[in-house]
C-alpha positions in Angstrom: 0.2 -13.8 115.9 1.0 -10.1 116.3 3.4 -8.8 118.7 2.0 -6.7 121.6 2.6 -3.1 121.2 3.4 -0.9 124.0 1.3 2.4 124.4 2.8 5.7 123.7 3.1 7.3 127.2 5.1 7.7 130.0 6.0 4.1 130.0 7.8 4.2 126.8 10.5 6.6 127.9 12.8 4.0 129.4 12.4 2.0 126.2 14.0 4.9 124.3 16.7 5.4 127.0 17.5 1.9 127.0 17.9 1.9 123.1 20.0 4.9 123.2 22.3 3.2 125.7 22.6 0.3 123.6 23.8 2.6 120.7 26.1 4.6 122.6 27.7 1.2 123.9 27.8 0.0 120.0 29.6 3.4 119.1 32.2 3.1 122.0 32.9 -0.3 121.2 33.3 0.8 117.4 35.8 3.3 118.3 37.7 0.9 120.8 37.8 -1.5 117.6 39.2 1.2 115.2 41.7 2.3 117.8 42.7 -1.3 118.4 43.1 -1.9 114.7 45.4 1.4 114.5 47.3 0.1 117.1 47.6 -3.2 115.3 48.9 -1.5 112.4 51.5 0.4 114.3 53.0 -2.8 115.9 52.9 -4.9 112.9 54.8 -2.0 111.0 57.2 -1.7 114.0 57.9 -5.7 114.0 58.8 -5.4 110.3 61.0 -2.8 111.1 63.0 -4.9 114.0 62.5 -8.0 111.4 64.5 -6.3 108.6 67.3 -5.2 111.3 67.9 -8.1 113.0 66.6 -10.9 110.3 64.5 -12.6 113.0 61.0 -14.0 112.9 58.0 -12.0 113.6 57.8 -13.6 117.0 61.5 -12.8 117.8 60.5 -9.1 116.7 57.5 -8.9 119.1 59.4 -10.2 121.9 62.1 -7.3 121.4 59.5 -4.8 121.1 58.0 -5.8 124.6 61.3 -6.2 126.1 62.6 -2.6 125.2 59.1 -1.1 126.4 59.5 -2.8 129.8 63.2 -1.7 129.9 62.2 1.9 129.1 59.1 1.9 131.3 57.0 2.6 128.1 53.9 1.3 126.8 54.2 -1.1 123.5 52.5 1.5 121.5 55.0 4.2 122.4 58.1 1.9 121.8 56.7 1.0 118.6 56.3 4.8 117.4 59.9 5.2 118.8 61.0 2.5 116.6 59.1 3.7 113.5 60.8 7.4 114.1 60.5 10.2 116.2 57.4 12.2 115.0 56.3 9.5 112.7 52.4 9.9 112.7 51.6 8.6 109.0 50.4 5.6 110.1 47.3 7.6 111.7 47.0 10.4 109.0 44.0 9.9 106.9 45.0 12.5 104.4 48.4 10.9 103.3 48.2 7.1 104.0 51.4 4.9 103.8 51.5 2.1 101.4 50.8 -0.9 103.6 51.5 -3.4 100.6 55.0 -2.1 100.2 57.1 -2.7 103.0 55.8 -6.2 103.3 57.1 -6.8 99.9 60.3 -5.0 100.8 61.3 -6.1 104.0 62.0 -9.9 103.1 64.1 -8.9 100.2 66.2 -6.5 102.5 66.6 -9.3 104.9 68.4 -11.2 102.5 70.9 -8.6 101.3 74.6 -9.3 102.2 76.3 -6.2 101.3 75.2 -2.3 101.2 75.5 -2.5 97.5 73.0 -5.3 97.4 70.6 -3.2 99.7 71.0 -0.5 97.3 70.0 -2.7 94.2 66.8 -3.9 96.4 66.0 -0.3 97.6 66.4 0.8 93.8 64.3 -2.4 92.5 61.2 -1.4 94.9 61.5 2.5 94.7 62.0 2.6 91.1 58.5 1.5 89.9 56.9 3.5 92.7 58.6 6.9 92.6 60.4 6.7 89.6 63.7 6.8 91.3 66.7 6.2 88.8 69.6 5.4 91.3 70.3 4.8 95.2 73.5 5.8 97.0 74.7 5.0 100.4 77.2 7.0 102.3 78.7 6.7 105.8 80.9 9.7 107.5 84.1 7.8 108.9 86.3 9.1 111.6 87.8 12.4 110.7 84.7 13.4 108.9 85.4 12.1 105.5 82.5 10.3 103.3 82.5 6.8 101.9 80.4 5.6 99.1 79.1 2.1 100.8 77.0 0.7 97.9 75.3 2.1 94.9 72.8 1.4 92.1 71.8 2.9 89.1 75.1 4.4 88.2 78.0 2.8 86.8 81.2 1.9 88.5 83.1 5.0 86.6 80.6 7.5 87.9 80.5 5.7 91.5 84.6 6.0 91.4 84.5 9.7 91.0 81.8 10.0 93.6 83.7 7.7 96.0 83.9 10.5 98.6 80.7 12.5 98.2 78.3 13.5 95.3 79.0 16.7 93.4 75.7 18.2 94.1 76.7 22.1 94.1 78.6 21.6 97.5 75.5 20.1 99.5 76.8 18.1 102.3 75.2 14.6 102.8 75.0 15.1 106.6 73.3 18.2 106.4 69.7 16.1 105.8 67.4 16.9 108.9 67.2 14.6 111.8 64.5 11.9 112.5 64.5 10.8 108.9 62.9 13.8 107.5 64.2 13.9 103.7 65.4 17.1 101.9 66.1 18.1 98.5 69.7 19.9 98.3 70.6 22.4 95.7 70.6 20.6 92.2 73.9 20.4 90.5 75.0 19.1 87.2 76.5 15.7 87.3 77.7 14.6 83.9 75.0 14.3 81.3 72.0 14.7 83.7 69.8 16.9 85.8 69.0 15.2 89.0 66.5 15.8 91.9 67.9 14.1 95.1 66.4 13.1 98.6 68.8 12.0 101.4 67.8 10.3 104.5 69.6 9.8 107.6 69.5 6.5 109.5 67.3 6.6 112.6 68.7 7.0 115.9 71.3 8.8 117.3 73.7 5.8 118.7 74.4 4.5 115.1 76.8 5.0 112.5 76.5 8.2 110.5 75.0 6.9 107.5 72.8 8.6 104.7 70.6 6.9 102.1 70.3 9.1 98.9 67.6 8.6 96.1 68.2 10.2 92.7 66.1 10.5 89.8 66.5 12.1 86.4 63.1 14.3 86.4 63.2 17.6 88.3 61.0 18.9 90.9 60.4 18.0 94.6 59.1 14.6 96.2 55.6 14.7 97.5 54.9 14.1 101.0 53.3 10.7 100.1 57.0 10.0 98.1 58.5 11.2 101.6 56.8 8.8 103.8 57.5 5.7 101.2 61.2 7.0 101.7 61.0 7.1 105.2 59.3 3.6 105.4 62.3 2.2 103.1 65.0 3.6 105.0 63.3 2.4 108.4 63.5 -1.3 106.8 66.9 -1.2 105.9 68.4 0.5 108.9 69.1 -2.8 110.8 71.0 -4.2 107.8 73.1 -1.5 107.3 74.0 -0.9 110.7 75.5 -4.7 110.8 77.2 -3.8 107.7 79.0 -0.4 108.4 79.1 -0.1 112.1 82.6 1.0 113.0 84.7 -1.7 115.0 83.1 -2.3 118.4 85.7 -1.2 121.0 88.3 -4.3 122.0 88.6 -5.5 125.5 91.8 -3.8 125.6 93.8 -1.9 122.8 95.4 -4.1 120.6 99.4 -3.7 121.0 101.3 -3.1 118.4 103.6 -5.7 118.7 100.7 -8.0 117.8 99.9 -5.9 114.6 103.4 -5.9 113.8 103.4 -9.9 114.3 100.4 -10.2 112.0 102.3 -7.9 109.3 105.2 -9.9 109.2 103.8 -13.6 109.5 104.2 -15.3 106.4 101.0 -17.3 106.3 97.3 -16.4 106.0 96.3 -15.8 109.6 93.9 -13.5 111.7 92.8 -12.4 115.1 89.2 -12.9 115.4 87.0 -11.2 118.2 83.7 -12.5 119.1 80.8 -10.2 118.5 78.1 -11.0 121.0 74.4 -10.4 120.7 72.1 -9.2 123.3 71.5 -12.6 124.9 75.6 -12.9 124.9 75.9 -15.7 122.3 78.3 -15.1 119.7 76.5 -13.9 116.2 79.9 -12.9 114.5 83.3 -12.6 114.8 85.5 -9.0 113.9 88.8 -9.2 112.3 91.3 -7.2 114.5 94.3 -8.2 112.8 95.3 -9.9 109.6 98.1 -10.9 107.5 98.7 -10.0 103.9 97.9 -13.5 102.8 94.8 -13.6 105.0 93.3 -10.4 103.7 93.7 -12.1 100.2 91.6 -15.4 101.6 89.1 -12.6 103.0 88.3 -11.0 99.3 91.4 -10.0 98.3 90.0 -6.4 97.1 93.0 -4.3 98.2 91.1 -2.8 101.2 92.4 -3.4 104.7 89.3 -5.9 106.4 90.5 -5.4 109.9 87.6 -3.7 111.8 85.1 -5.7 109.7 83.0 -8.6 110.5 83.6 -12.3 109.1 80.3 -12.8 108.0 80.3 -10.0 105.9 83.9 -10.8 104.4 82.9 -14.5 104.0 79.2 -15.1 104.3 79.9 -18.5 102.9 81.6 -19.6 105.9 78.3 -19.4 108.2 77.1 -22.6 109.2 79.8 -24.8 108.0 81.8 -27.2 110.1 84.8 -24.3 110.1 82.2 -21.7 111.9 81.2 -24.5 114.4 84.7 -25.5 115.3 85.4 -22.0 115.7 82.5 -21.3 118.5 83.7 -24.8 120.0 87.3 -23.5 120.3 86.0 -20.2 121.7 83.5 -22.0 124.5 85.9 -24.8 125.5 89.4 -23.6 124.8 90.6 -26.9 122.9 92.2 -25.9 119.5 90.3 -26.9 116.4 91.5 -28.4 113.1 89.1 -28.9 110.2 89.2 -31.3 107.7 90.2 -30.0 104.1 87.2 -28.4 102.0 87.1 -26.4 98.9 86.6 -22.5 99.4 85.9 -20.0 96.5 88.6 -17.5 96.2 87.4 -13.9 96.0 89.6 -11.4 93.9 88.2 -8.1 93.5 85.0 -9.1 94.2 85.1 -11.9 91.5 84.5 -15.4 92.3 87.5 -17.7 91.1 87.8 -21.4 91.1 87.8 -23.3 94.5 91.0 -23.9 96.5 91.4 -26.5 98.9 92.6 -25.3 102.3 92.2 -26.4 106.1 91.8 -24.2 109.3 93.5 -24.2 112.7 91.9 -22.3 115.3 93.4 -21.6 118.9 91.9 -19.5 121.4 93.9 -16.8 122.6 92.0 -15.0 125.8 88.8 -14.2 124.3 89.7 -14.1 120.9 90.9 -16.7 118.4 93.9 -17.1 115.9 92.8 -18.7 112.9 95.6 -20.0 110.4 94.6 -21.1 107.2 96.6 -24.0 105.3 96.6 -24.4 101.6 96.6 -27.9 100.3 98.5 -28.2 96.8 98.2 -31.0 94.7 101.2 -32.7 96.4 99.7 -31.9 99.6 96.4 -33.8 98.6 98.5 -36.8 97.2 100.3 -37.1 100.4 97.0 -37.3 102.1 95.3 -39.5 99.8 98.6 -42.1 100.2 98.0 -41.9 104.1 94.5 -42.5 103.9 95.3 -45.5 101.8 98.0 -46.9 104.3 95.4 -46.2 106.9 92.6 -47.9 105.3 94.4 -50.8 103.9 96.6 -51.5 107.2 99.7 -51.2 105.6 102.8 -49.0 105.5 105.8 -48.5 103.6 109.8 -49.2 104.6 112.9 -48.4 103.2 116.2 -49.9 104.1 119.3 -48.3 102.5 122.2 -51.2 102.6 125.1 -49.0 101.5 124.4 -46.5 104.2 122.6 -48.8 106.9 119.5 -46.3 107.0 116.1 -47.1 107.5 113.1 -45.1 107.1 109.3 -46.1 107.9 106.2 -44.6 107.2 104.2 -43.7 110.5 101.5 -46.6 109.8 104.6 -49.2 110.2 105.2 -47.8 113.7 101.7 -48.3 114.3 101.4 -51.7 113.1 104.1 -53.0 115.1 103.2 -50.8 118.0 106.8 -49.2 118.2 107.4 -45.8 119.5 108.5 -43.6 116.6 110.9 -42.1 118.8 112.8 -45.4 119.0 113.4 -45.1 115.4 113.1 -47.9 112.6 114.7 -51.3 113.0 117.1 -52.7 110.2 116.4 -55.2 108.0 118.3 -58.1 109.5 116.9 -57.0 113.0 113.5 -57.4 111.8 113.2 -61.3 112.7 113.7 -60.3 116.2 110.3 -58.7 116.4 108.5 -61.9 115.3 107.3 -64.6 118.1 109.6 -67.0 118.2 108.2 -69.7 116.4 108.1 -67.5 112.9 111.8 -66.1 113.5 113.6 -68.9 111.7 111.4 -68.7 108.5 111.6 -64.7 108.5 115.3 -65.0 108.8 115.8 -67.2 106.1 113.7 -64.8 103.7 115.8 -61.9 104.6 119.2 -64.1 103.9 117.8 -64.9 100.6 116.9 -61.4 99.9 120.2 -59.9 100.6 122.3 -62.8 99.1 120.6 -63.8 96.3 118.1 -61.0 95.5 115.1 -63.3 95.9 112.0 -61.1 96.7 110.5 -61.4 99.9 106.9 -62.1 100.8 106.6 -63.7 104.2 103.8 -63.9 106.6 104.9 -63.6 110.4 103.2 -62.8 113.9 104.3 -60.2 116.7 103.2 -60.2 119.9 102.2 -56.7 121.6 99.8 -54.9 123.9 97.1 -55.9 121.5 97.5 -59.3 121.4 99.2 -61.4 118.5 99.3 -59.7 115.2 99.4 -61.5 111.9 101.2 -59.5 109.7 102.7 -59.7 105.9 105.9 -58.5 105.1 106.9 -57.6 101.1 110.2 -56.5 99.7 112.6 -56.5 97.1 116.0 -54.7 95.9 116.1 -51.5 93.9 118.9 -49.3 92.3 122.3 -48.7 93.0 123.7 -48.3 95.8 121.2 -51.1 96.6 118.0 -50.2 98.4 115.3 -52.4 99.7 111.7 -51.2 99.2 109.0 -52.9 100.9 105.6 -52.8 102.7 104.1 -54.2 105.9 100.5 -55.2 105.9 98.3 -56.0 109.0 96.3 -59.2 108.2 94.9 -59.8 111.9 91.6 -58.7 110.7 91.5 -61.2 107.9 93.0 -63.7 109.6 90.4 -63.8 112.4 87.8 -63.6 109.8 89.4 -66.9 108.0 89.5 -68.6 111.4 85.8 -67.7 112.2 84.7 -69.0 108.8 86.4 -72.3 109.1 85.2 -72.7 112.6 81.6 -71.7 111.2 81.8 -74.3 108.6 83.2 -76.8 110.9 80.1 -76.4 113.2 77.7 -76.2 110.3 79.0 -79.5 108.9 78.8 -81.0 112.5 75.2 -79.3 113.2 74.3 -81.2 109.5 75.4 -84.7 110.5 73.6 -84.5 113.5 70.3 -83.4 111.7 71.0 -86.0 109.0 71.4 -88.8 111.8 68.4 -87.4 113.6 66.4 -87.4 110.3 67.4 -91.3 109.7 66.2 -92.2 113.2 63.0 -90.4 113.0 62.2 -91.6 109.1 63.0 -95.1 110.7 60.8 -94.6 114.1 58.0 -93.2 111.8 57.9 -96.0 109.4 57.8 -98.6 112.5 54.7 -96.5 113.9 53.1 -95.8 110.5 53.7 -98.7 108.1 52.3 -98.1 104.6 50.3 -100.8 102.8 51.4 -102.0 99.7 48.2 -102.3 97.8 44.4 -101.1 98.3 42.8 -102.3 101.4 39.4 -103.9 101.7 37.2 -102.5 105.0 34.0 -102.9 105.5 33.2 -103.4 102.1 35.0 -100.2 100.9 38.1 -100.0 98.9 41.1 -97.7 100.6 44.3 -96.6 99.0 46.7 -95.0 101.1 49.2 -92.2 100.2 52.2 -90.7 102.4 54.9 -88.5 101.0 57.6 -87.0 103.1 58.6 -83.2 102.7 61.2 -82.3 100.7 62.1 -79.1 102.0 64.4 -79.2 105.2 65.9 -82.3 106.9 63.0 -83.3 109.5 60.3 -85.4 109.4 56.8 -84.2 110.4 53.9 -85.6 112.2 51.3 -86.2 109.6 49.5 -89.8 110.1 46.6 -92.0 109.2 44.7 -95.0 110.4 42.1 -97.1 108.5 41.0 -100.2 110.4 37.9 -102.3 111.0 36.2 -102.3 114.4 35.0 -105.4 116.0 31.2 -104.5 115.1 32.3 -104.3 111.3 32.5 -100.7 111.1 35.3 -99.1 109.7 37.2 -96.2 111.3 39.5 -93.7 109.2 41.8 -91.2 111.0 43.8 -88.6 109.2 45.8 -86.3 111.6 48.6 -83.5 111.6 51.1 -82.6 114.5 52.6 -79.2 114.6 56.3 -79.3 114.2 59.0 -81.8 113.2 61.4 -84.1 114.5 61.5 -86.7 117.3 58.8 -84.5 119.5 56.4 -84.5 116.6 56.9 -88.0 115.6 56.3 -89.3 119.2 53.1 -86.9 119.5 51.9 -88.4 116.6 52.3 -91.8 117.8 50.5 -91.3 121.1 47.9 -89.7 119.2 47.4 -92.4 116.6 47.1 -95.2 119.1 44.9 -93.8 121.7 42.4 -92.7 119.2 42.1 -96.1 117.8 41.9 -97.5 121.2 39.3 -94.7 122.5 36.9 -95.7 119.4 37.4 -99.5 119.8 36.7 -99.6 123.3 33.3 -97.7 122.6 34.1 -93.7 122.9 32.1 -91.8 120.3 34.0 -89.7 118.1 33.6 -86.4 119.9 34.2 -88.1 123.2 37.5 -89.3 121.9 38.6 -85.7 120.2 37.7 -84.2 123.9 39.8 -86.9 125.8 42.7 -86.7 123.0 42.7 -82.8 123.6 43.2 -83.4 127.4 45.8 -85.9 127.0 47.5 -83.5 124.6 47.1 -80.5 127.3 48.7 -82.8 129.7 51.6 -84.2 127.6 55.5 -83.5 127.7 55.1 -80.7 125.3 52.3 -78.5 126.9 52.1 -76.0 124.0 51.9 -78.7 121.2 48.8 -78.9 118.8 47.3 -81.2 116.3 44.4 -81.2 113.8 42.3 -84.7 113.1 39.6 -85.7 111.4 37.8 -88.9 112.8 35.3 -90.9 110.5 33.3 -94.0 111.2 31.4 -96.1 108.3 28.4 -98.2 108.8 28.2 -100.6 105.9 24.7 -101.6 106.4 23.3 -98.1 106.0 26.2 -96.8 104.1 26.1 -94.2 106.7 29.6 -92.0 107.5 29.7 -90.1 110.7 32.5 -87.6 111.0 34.1 -85.1 113.4 37.1 -82.8 113.3 39.4 -80.9 115.6 40.6 -77.8 113.3 41.3 -80.2 110.1 40.3 -79.6 106.6 36.6 -80.8 105.5 36.5 -84.3 103.3 36.0 -84.2 99.7 33.2 -86.0 98.0 33.2 -87.1 94.4 29.8 -88.2 93.3 28.5 -88.7 89.7 31.7 -86.5 88.4 30.6 -83.9 90.6 33.0 -82.3 93.6 31.9 -81.1 96.8 33.4 -80.5 100.2 31.2 -81.9 103.3 29.9 -79.2 105.5 32.2 -79.1 108.6 30.7 -79.7 112.1 32.0 -77.5 115.1 35.4 -78.3 116.7 38.7 -76.4 117.1 42.3 -78.0 117.2 43.8 -80.2 119.6 45.6 -78.4 122.7 44.1 -74.9 121.7 41.8 -74.8 124.6 40.8 -76.6 127.9 37.0 -77.2 127.1 36.7 -77.4 123.5 33.2 -78.2 122.0 33.0 -81.0 119.1 30.0 -82.1 117.1 29.4 -84.9 114.7 28.2 -84.6 111.1 27.0 -87.6 108.8 26.6 -88.2 105.1 24.8 -91.3 103.2 27.3 -92.6 100.7 26.0 -94.1 97.3 27.6 -96.6 95.1 30.2 -95.3 93.3 31.1 -92.2 95.8 34.7 -91.6 96.4 35.7 -89.7 99.7 39.1 -88.0 100.4 40.9 -87.5 103.6 43.9 -85.4 103.6 46.5 -83.2 105.2 47.0 -79.6 104.3 50.4 -80.4 102.6 48.2 -81.5 99.8 46.5 -77.9 99.4 48.8 -75.5 100.7 50.9 -73.3 99.0 52.4 -70.3 100.7 51.3 -67.5 100.6 48.4 -68.2 98.8 45.1 -68.4 100.5 44.0 -71.8 101.5 40.6 -71.6 99.4 43.0 -71.5 96.4 44.4 -74.8 97.0 40.8 -76.4 98.0 39.7 -75.0 94.6 42.7 -76.4 92.8 42.1 -79.7 94.7 38.7 -79.9 93.5 39.6 -79.2 89.8 42.0 -82.0 90.0 39.6 -84.5 91.6 37.1 -83.7 89.0 39.7 -84.1 85.9 41.0 -87.3 87.3 37.8 -89.6 88.4 40.1 -92.4 89.3 38.6 -95.3 86.8 41.1 -98.1 87.9 43.7 -98.8 90.2 46.5 -96.4 91.2 44.1 -93.3 91.5 46.1 -91.2 93.7 49.4 -91.1 91.2 47.7 -88.6 88.8 46.2 -86.7 91.3 49.4 -86.6 93.4 51.3 -85.4 90.3 48.8 -82.6 89.6 48.7 -81.3 93.0 52.3 -81.7 94.1 54.1 -79.8 91.3 57.4 -78.4 92.5 59.0 -79.0 96.0 57.0 -80.4 98.7 57.3 -77.9 101.7 55.3 -80.1 104.0 54.4 -83.9 104.5 51.3 -85.1 102.6 48.7 -88.0 103.6 45.9 -89.2 101.8 43.3 -91.7 102.3 41.3 -92.3 99.2 37.9 -94.2 100.1 35.8 -95.9 97.3 32.1 -97.0 97.7 31.7 -100.1 95.1 29.3 -99.5 92.5 26.0 -101.4 91.9 26.4 -104.9 90.2 
């Protein structure tokens, strides 16, 4: 099929106009997308600068840019250009494009710099391969106009020391660099052994600290415009970190009194006064060191410089996100003093890490500042702490009595054990029996007298009564030295004594319960024997030879509810029943007796097998235990036709042995008794032949938890095939094979044999 072609004429004009409109809209959309892409590039670059300055995430940087734009009533793009630097149009310049991948590589590295020297090393590592840079130097102008070298990379420490207060570049001033981040190349001097070309860039923004970043390289010649753009980007990315490291101290809420400075100068302990440095949201981000003792300066780094006015994170970054840092925040917020556990803190001596020293800190709030005192723990302090911990964990304490001076000294744990106020002082040795309960005083007094008169070591239990009730204690002591002293310890054995009494009571209850259960087992066993007598030999019923085996469980002390019946009915037929009641004990035996006798009575009076099962189900539902269940097999044998009719209620199928082949009879429908109000039962029949054997059994013969029941049925079939049962005592070898090990459940077995042809 061909497309219809419009004739060329006056009617074609609207089509051309429409096509022209589509082209125009597509061009406009393309321009919009290009503008959007350029805008997105500027926004992403600005977000990178904010991330590098604050160390935050990309989402946080975007929110910060939006907040600034709203506060200044500017568009987001205008705010991004301001963040990137006044007059910075390199992002839109097609002639000299910036290096988009370099900032993405540099920004994460700068964000992890912890000092100006680390930032200088990071800048050199990124600028060296791209710009052939050989060194990076970072200077700041302090109060009074003096220059100070903050960080350097690419020059050795000796040369850095010579250039500490300014580079010797033919008199060029670092602060002469143009504003707005535009680099310049000062006159080239002749540093020792090299000729350098230089580029100096100030930090963007007029409100920040007066800082210049210098990039030096050994080859002559100016930096190209593309290289200048790269330098501006690098300085923008590291500006935030440099501001955090080098900003002068924030003005305090009030001028620090000279008396406070003099106090910290005279204190003989490591201490410092910290003022919180809060972020835009008001949260404490750092602490400024306003005053510090000489020992405190050693803890903060020991470089010889005065740490006053610097940030705590800058001086000791390893304290961030530690319990000490969180304790300082808690003390500042709540006003409660904080005392830390002892912890190891590496010493910093002239920038070199020394082995860790154990400290504890005590923090106290002073108006809106914190006084932090460092407590150094010596080996003796740690030994004392371990001894105190040992006494506390062992509920014991030491006590000394000087017999010559009649003086006594106790550890704090002894006062805690006796519930005595330390302000009341210790008790003399002869007065110690007075603290015991009246029943224990004579024995404790005799033990103390034997110690003092004959030097017999004392080791005596006694009890005291206090606010926490009766406490069981043990006192051990002996004589030492000249003049004589009595050294001893007191131990609280209350918890152990209570545990011993509880154990004795538990053993007594277990023995009592065991006796009760043994008596119940004996009663149940006697009741079961009375209700379920076992024949002493094989029984002849309706021309069949029947052998019965019943074995109680060996595990536990309860008797189960397995039972059987094998009787001859008035019409000459034989009735065989095997059942299993869930549970153990008197209740199971009672339910077993009820079902056993009722089943026989129903069948004798003419009820069918399925009818008997239905009525037994109703009987069980309305019995004393409404939640009781049972399984059962009912089988009726007609000798004239050798016809075996059977029904089952959730029971295992009978096993048939014929001509050496073992099979299980197919199960008719039927569910366990007590499981439903209106169950459905069906009958099945089997014609027996001379020489056949039929086994009816309970699950204790085949079950071995946790294996599947099918495994047990297969094991029974194999055992029956291996023991065909020629002669008397057939169940014996079969039971030995099937019941290898401890019996966990009762076992009931009916072995029914059809006589062979004569």
